[in-house]
C-alpha positions in Angstrom: -5.3 32.3 -41.3 -3.0 33.3 -38.6 -4.6 35.0 -35.8 -3.6 37.4 -33.0 -3.0 35.3 -30.0 -0.1 33.1 -31.2 2.7 31.1 -29.9 4.3 30.6 -33.3 4.1 26.8 -33.3 3.5 25.1 -36.6 1.9 22.1 -35.0 -1.9 22.2 -35.6 -1.8 23.9 -38.9 -4.1 22.5 -41.5 -3.5 21.9 -45.2 -4.8 25.2 -46.4 -2.3 27.0 -44.4 0.1 26.3 -47.3 -2.5 27.5 -49.9 -2.1 31.2 -50.8 -5.7 32.0 -49.7 -5.7 30.1 -46.5 -4.3 32.7 -44.3 -7.7 34.5 -44.5 -9.9 31.5 -45.1 -10.7 30.9 -41.5 -10.2 34.3 -39.8 -10.6 34.0 -36.1 -9.4 30.6 -35.1 -6.9 30.3 -32.3 -3.3 29.8 -32.9 -1.3 27.6 -33.3 -3.5 26.9 -36.3 -2.1 29.0 -39.2 -5.3 28.4 -41.0 -8.2 26.1 -40.3 -10.3 26.2 -43.4 -12.9 24.0 -45.0 -11.7 20.6 -46.1 -10.1 20.7 -49.5 -12.8 18.4 -50.8 -16.0 19.5 -49.0 -18.2 16.7 -47.7 -21.9 16.8 -47.3 -23.3 16.4 -43.8 -23.9 12.8 -42.7 -27.5 11.7 -43.3 -28.2 11.6 -39.6 -27.2 15.2 -39.1 -30.1 17.6 -38.8 -29.3 20.8 -40.7 -29.5 24.0 -38.8 -32.8 25.8 -39.0 -33.7 29.5 -39.5 -34.5 31.4 -36.3 -33.0 32.3 -32.9 -30.1 30.3 -31.4 -27.1 30.6 -29.1 -24.0 31.4 -31.0 -20.8 30.0 -29.6 -18.1 32.7 -29.6 -14.5 33.1 -28.7 -13.0 31.5 -25.5 -16.3 30.1 -24.2 -18.4 33.2 -24.7 -21.8 32.9 -26.4 -24.6 35.2 -27.4 -28.1 35.4 -28.8 -28.2 35.4 -32.6 -30.5 34.6 -35.5 -29.8 32.3 -38.4 -31.4 33.1 -41.7 -31.5 31.8 -45.3 -32.4 33.2 -48.7 -32.3 31.8 -52.2 -30.5 33.0 -55.3 -29.8 31.6 -58.8 -26.5 29.7 -58.9 -25.6 31.6 -62.1 -27.9 34.6 -62.8 -26.7 34.6 -66.5 -28.1 31.1 -67.0 -31.9 30.9 -66.7 -31.6 27.1 -66.4 -29.3 27.2 -63.4 -30.6 25.9 -60.1 -31.4 27.9 -57.1 -29.1 27.7 -54.1 -29.7 28.6 -50.5 -27.4 31.1 -48.8 -26.9 31.4 -45.1 -26.1 34.2 -42.6 -26.1 34.8 -38.9 -27.5 38.1 -37.6 -26.3 39.6 -34.3 -29.0 42.1 -33.4 -28.1 45.7 -32.6 -28.2 47.0 -29.1 -28.7 50.6 -30.4 -31.9 52.5 -29.9 -31.8 53.6 -33.6 -29.6 51.1 -35.5 -27.8 52.2 -38.6 -27.6 50.2 -41.9 -26.7 46.5 -41.3 -23.0 45.9 -41.2 -22.2 42.9 -43.5 -19.0 41.1 -42.7 -17.1 39.7 -45.8 -14.7 37.0 -45.1 -11.4 36.4 -46.9 -10.3 33.5 -48.9 -12.1 33.2 -51.2 -13.5 30.3 -49.3 -13.6 31.8 -45.8 -16.6 31.4 -43.6 -17.9 34.6 -42.0 -19.6 32.6 -39.3 -16.4 30.9 -38.4 -14.6 34.3 -38.2 -17.3 35.5 -35.9 -16.5 32.7 -33.5 -12.8 33.4 -33.3 -10.6 36.3 -32.0 -12.7 38.7 -34.0 -15.8 37.9 -31.9 -15.4 40.9 -29.6 -15.4 43.2 -32.6 -18.6 41.7 -33.9 -20.1 42.2 -30.4 -18.9 45.8 -30.1 -20.3 46.8 -33.5 -23.8 45.9 -32.3 -23.7 49.3 -30.6 -24.1 50.7 -34.1 -26.3 48.3 -36.1 -27.2 44.7 -36.8 -24.0 42.8 -37.6 -24.4 40.1 -40.3 -21.9 37.2 -40.7 -22.7 36.3 -44.3 -21.3 32.9 -45.5 -20.6 33.5 -49.2 -21.8 31.0 -51.8 -19.8 27.8 -51.7 -18.8 28.2 -48.0 -20.3 27.0 -44.8 -24.1 26.5 -44.9 -24.1 28.3 -48.2 -22.2 25.5 -49.9 -24.2 23.6 -52.5 -21.2 22.0 -54.2 -21.3 18.3 -53.5 -18.3 16.5 -52.0 -16.2 14.3 -54.3 -14.7 11.0 -53.3 -11.2 11.1 -52.0 -8.6 10.8 -54.8 -6.8 7.5 -55.2 -4.2 9.1 -57.4 -0.6 8.9 -55.9 0.7 12.3 -54.8 2.8 14.2 -57.2 6.3 15.3 -56.7 6.0 18.6 -54.7 7.8 20.7 -57.2 6.3 23.5 -59.3 5.9 21.3 -62.4 4.5 18.3 -60.4 2.0 20.3 -58.4 0.9 22.4 -61.4 0.2 19.4 -63.5 -1.7 17.7 -60.6 -3.8 20.7 -59.8 -4.8 21.5 -63.4 -5.9 17.9 -64.0 -7.7 17.6 -60.7 -9.5 20.9 -61.2 -10.6 20.0 -64.7 -11.9 16.6 -63.5 -13.7 18.2 -60.6 -15.3 20.9 -62.8 -16.5 18.2 -65.2 -17.9 16.1 -62.4 -19.8 19.0 -60.8 -21.1 20.3 -64.1 -22.4 16.8 -64.9 -24.1 16.8 -61.4 -26.0 20.0 -62.3 -23.7 22.5 -60.5 -23.4 25.8 -62.3 -19.7 26.2 -61.6 -19.6 29.3 -63.8 -21.7 31.1 -61.1 -18.8 30.9 -58.6 -17.2 34.3 -59.2 -17.0 37.7 -57.5 -19.6 39.4 -59.5 -22.3 36.8 -58.6 -21.0 37.0 -55.0 -21.5 40.8 -55.1 -25.0 40.4 -56.4 -25.7 38.0 -53.5 -24.9 40.8 -51.1 -27.4 43.0 -52.8 -30.0 40.2 -52.6 -29.1 39.8 -48.9 -29.7 43.6 -48.5 -33.2 43.2 -50.0 -33.9 40.1 -47.9 -33.0 42.1 -44.8 -35.3 44.9 -45.8 -32.5 47.5 -45.7 -32.2 50.4 -48.1 -28.4 50.3 -47.7 -25.7 48.2 -46.1 -22.3 48.9 -44.6 -19.5 46.6 -45.6 -16.8 45.3 -43.3 -14.2 43.0 -45.0 -10.7 41.7 -45.1 -8.4 40.4 -47.9 -10.6 38.7 -50.5 -13.5 40.3 -48.7 -12.2 43.7 -49.9 -11.9 42.3 -53.5 -15.5 41.4 -53.1 -16.4 44.8 -51.6 -14.9 46.6 -54.6 -17.1 44.6 -56.9 -20.1 45.4 -54.7 -19.2 49.1 -54.9 -18.8 48.9 -58.7 -22.1 47.0 -59.3 -24.4 48.3 -56.5 -22.6 51.3 -55.0 -25.9 53.2 -54.5 -26.9 50.5 -52.0 -23.7 50.8 -49.9 -23.4 53.4 -47.1 -19.8 53.1 -45.9 -17.0 50.5 -45.9 -14.2 49.4 -43.4 -11.7 47.3 -45.2 -8.4 45.7 -44.1 -5.6 44.0 -46.0 -6.7 45.4 -49.4 -6.8 43.2 -52.5 -7.5 45.1 -55.6 -9.5 44.2 -58.7 -6.4 43.0 -60.6 -4.5 41.7 -57.5 -5.7 38.2 -57.3 -2.1 37.3 -58.2 0.3 39.3 -56.1 3.5 40.8 -57.5 6.6 38.7 -56.6 8.7 41.9 -56.4 6.4 43.2 -53.6 7.0 40.0 -51.6 10.8 40.4 -52.2 10.5 44.0 -50.8 8.7 42.6 -47.7 11.5 39.9 -47.2 14.2 42.6 -47.4 12.2 44.5 -44.7 12.2 41.3 -42.6 15.9 40.8 -43.2 16.5 44.3 -41.8 14.6 43.4 -38.7 17.1 40.6 -38.0 19.7 43.3 -37.1 17.9 43.7 -33.7 19.3 40.3 -32.6 23.0 39.8 -33.0 22.7 36.1 -32.6 20.2 35.8 -35.4 22.0 38.2 -37.6 25.3 36.3 -37.2 23.6 33.1 -38.1 21.9 34.6 -41.1 23.8 37.4 -42.8 21.3 37.5 -45.7 17.8 35.9 -45.2 16.6 36.2 -48.8 19.9 34.6 -50.0 19.5 31.7 -47.5 15.9 31.1 -48.7 16.9 31.1 -52.4 19.7 28.6 -51.7 17.4 26.2 -49.9 14.7 26.5 -52.6 17.1 25.8 -55.4 18.7 22.9 -53.6 15.4 21.2 -52.7 13.8 21.8 -56.1 16.7 20.1 -57.8 16.7 17.2 -55.3 13.3 16.8 -53.4 13.5 15.2 -50.0 11.4 12.2 -49.0 8.9 12.6 -46.1 6.4 10.3 -44.5 2.9 11.7 -44.2 -0.8 10.7 -44.0 -3.2 11.3 -46.8 -6.9 10.4 -46.6 -6.1 8.3 -43.5 -3.3 6.2 -45.2 0.4 6.6 -45.0 2.2 8.0 -48.0 5.7 9.1 -49.0 6.0 12.6 -50.3 8.9 14.1 -52.3 9.1 17.7 -51.2 10.9 20.1 -53.5 11.8 23.8 -53.2 8.4 24.9 -54.5 6.7 23.3 -51.5 9.0 25.2 -49.2 8.1 28.4 -51.1 4.4 27.5 -50.5 5.2 27.0 -46.8 7.0 30.3 -46.5 4.2 32.1 -48.3 1.9 31.0 -45.5 4.3 31.8 -42.7 5.1 35.4 -43.8 1.4 36.4 -43.5 1.7 37.4 -39.9 4.5 38.1 -37.4 3.5 35.1 -35.2 4.6 32.7 -37.8 7.1 34.9 -39.6 9.4 34.4 -36.7 9.7 30.7 -37.6 11.6 31.4 -40.9 15.2 31.7 -39.6 15.1 28.4 -37.7 13.4 26.5 -40.5 15.7 27.7 -43.2 18.9 27.2 -41.2 17.8 23.7 -40.5 17.0 22.9 -44.2 20.3 24.5 -45.3 22.2 22.2 -42.9 20.3 19.2 -44.3 18.1 18.8 -41.2 14.9 18.0 -43.0 13.3 16.8 -39.8 12.4 20.5 -39.2 9.6 19.9 -41.7 8.0 17.1 -39.7 5.2 19.4 -38.3 4.3 20.3 -41.9 4.2 16.8 -43.3 0.5 16.4 -43.3 0.0 20.0 -44.3 1.9 19.2 -47.5 -0.1 16.0 -48.1 -3.5 17.7 -47.5 -2.6 20.5 -49.8 -3.9 18.2 -52.6 -7.6 18.6 -53.4 -10.1 21.0 -54.9 -12.8 22.7 -52.9 -14.6 24.3 -55.8 -15.5 27.8 -54.8 -12.0 29.2 -54.1 -10.4 28.0 -57.3 -13.4 28.9 -59.5 -13.6 32.4 -58.0 -9.9 33.1 -58.4 -9.9 31.8 -61.9 -12.8 34.1 -62.8 -11.1 37.1 -61.2 -8.1 36.2 -63.3 -5.3 38.6 -64.1 -4.8 41.2 -66.9 -2.3 40.3 -69.6 0.0 43.2 -68.7 0.1 42.1 -65.0 0.6 38.5 -65.9 3.6 39.4 -68.0 5.0 41.5 -65.1 4.4 38.7 -62.6 6.1 36.1 -64.7 9.0 38.4 -65.4 9.5 39.1 -61.7 8.9 35.5 -60.6 12.0 34.4 -62.5 14.3 35.9 -59.9 11.9 36.4 -56.9 12.5 34.5 -53.6 9.1 32.8 -53.6 8.7 32.8 -57.4 5.0 32.2 -58.3 4.4 30.1 -55.2 2.6 32.7 -53.1 -0.4 32.8 -55.4 -0.6 29.0 -56.1 -2.8 27.6 -57.7 -2.9 31.0 -59.6 -1.8 31.8 -62.2 -1.0 28.1 -62.7 -4.7 27.3 -63.3 -5.1 29.9 -66.0 -6.8 28.4 -69.0 -7.7 25.2 -67.2 -11.4 26.0 -67.9 -12.0 28.4 -70.7 -14.6 31.1 -70.8 -14.8 31.9 -67.1 -12.7 35.0 -66.9 -14.7 38.1 -65.9 -12.6 40.4 -68.1 -10.9 43.7 -68.0 -14.0 45.6 -67.1 -14.2 43.7 -63.8 -10.5 44.3 -63.1 -10.6 48.0 -64.0 -9.9 50.6 -61.2 -12.6 53.2 -60.5 -13.2 56.3 -58.4 -14.9 55.5 -55.0 -16.6 58.3 -53.1 -18.0 56.3 -50.2 -16.6 57.0 -46.7 -13.9 54.4 -46.1 -11.7 53.2 -43.2 -8.7 51.3 -44.6 -6.6 49.3 -42.1 -3.2 47.7 -42.9 -0.3 46.1 -41.2 3.3 46.9 -42.2 4.3 43.2 -42.0 1.5 41.9 -44.1 3.1 39.2 -46.3 -0.1 38.3 -48.2 -1.3 41.7 -49.4 1.9 43.8 -49.3 1.7 47.5 -48.4 2.8 48.8 -51.8 -0.1 46.9 -53.5 -2.6 48.1 -50.8 -1.5 51.7 -51.5 -2.5 51.3 -55.1 -6.0 50.2 -54.1 -6.3 52.9 -51.4 -5.7 55.5 -54.1 -9.2 54.8 -55.6 -10.9 55.9 -52.4 -11.6 59.7 -52.3 -13.0 59.9 -48.8 -10.7 57.6 -46.8 -9.0 57.4 -43.4 -6.1 55.0 -43.1 -5.1 53.1 -40.0 -1.6 51.7 -40.3 -0.5 49.3 -37.6 3.3 49.0 -37.4 4.5 45.4 -37.1 1.0 43.9 -37.6 0.4 41.4 -40.3 -2.5 40.3 -42.5 -4.9 39.7 -39.6 -4.8 43.3 -38.6 -8.3 43.8 -37.3 -7.6 42.1 -34.0 -3.9 42.7 -33.9 -4.1 46.0 -31.9 -6.7 46.7 -29.2 -7.4 50.2 -30.5 -8.6 49.1 -33.9 -12.0 47.9 -32.5 -12.9 51.4 -31.1 -11.9 53.0 -34.4 -14.3 50.6 -36.3 -17.1 51.4 -33.9 -16.6 55.2 -34.3 -16.4 54.9 -38.0 -19.6 52.9 -38.5 -21.3 55.3 -36.1 -20.6 58.0 -38.6 -17.9 59.9 -36.5 -14.8 61.4 -38.2 -11.8 59.1 -37.9 -8.4 60.7 -38.7 -5.5 58.9 -40.3 -4.0 56.9 -37.4 -0.7 55.1 -36.9 -0.6 52.4 -34.2 2.4 50.4 -33.2 3.1 46.9 -31.9 6.5 45.5 -30.7 8.6 44.1 -33.5 8.7 40.3 -33.9 11.4 38.4 -32.1 13.1 35.9 -34.4 14.7 32.7 -33.3 17.2 30.3 -34.9 16.5 27.2 -32.8 
């Protein structure tokens, strides 16, 4: 995920920055990393590594800061619907409240799916974690399949040659790899059917019981809001209040391509502020479409490293759409678009050099993210709409990859229309959004927000997906909200992004 203190460089990005979920997978890591998530194929710790133990320890926070914390564990069934499924151990870190009379524990729900709450706590969001201790214990809960809560064994590195990085090539590769991984894990005794948002929500309620709390507060972002909605639907009587940013609705695992087109038109309008950029790019969406079509028809060859060995990639327009889908998430990387696309349009494919290993390492299946997205699925009506819009959209279906491309790869895991159905929410809610969010666009967030009957909205002009730490005033609003104080609808503003063509 892209974070607040950014210099806009692409160097240092990791593979999941090109994946649709990665922008939120590792909230809180310093730029220039666009997203530093778990490895695509998670590896078990080396035998010589001593696993962390429950109890007090010093937590390493942001920019050399650290604090006292407590690590805890509890067990849950891997799939509560299967009495034969194994038990898995879930992990969390508790930051003890400094209040004389703490409120309900505040449980942080990371994005992704696949994000690590404990990693987010150690990044630029660290000061917010610390500030919220004034109200209650703050719990960084690593969801099943992430961090120390990951019981999915690593798989050997693939020896298959990389596919052509076109939509057809990547779709075929990912479907086959996912099906093979699912079969391998199932054979090893992993209940892969348990990796879905409903089971994840039930984990939060088990965490609440483990903590001895009557109710919990929820603090989440992106997929964490998708999870919070399921928690509210399944265990709403055990939730006190919620603060959510970059909303993702129950049927919004796959974003509408038309909403991304609207965002890109908004970005194109921002280019008017710089006559040099505007002169070079009269129409940004048209430039992007031209580059995508040209490269999808004739993929370019690039040298990269995959699993420690040199490989040659053939990068088509779909890969560039994937790259753009990561860059538009936050203004700090959004500003790179003009220069990259001008270079590609002129045949200067060397502008992709910083992304070479990102493309290579896009390959691989982590387990939890793909299974969770596949289970959340998409309603038939929305799928038809997405496919219709994608035919003419600038990014096509790339923003959501590998969804909906994985649909049907493993039958019988979809949670169904009841899971995706909207519902009335009467809990107090603080909803935070950035107007330049290219991952959960504002029109789609507005649809989710309509379900909340007792909400206050904080809109940050010119902020992106990682909005919690984008503006310094957001932290104080969160503290006030969780303290139970009234927070009015608020509009904050940041300077507009400055684009460059070099």
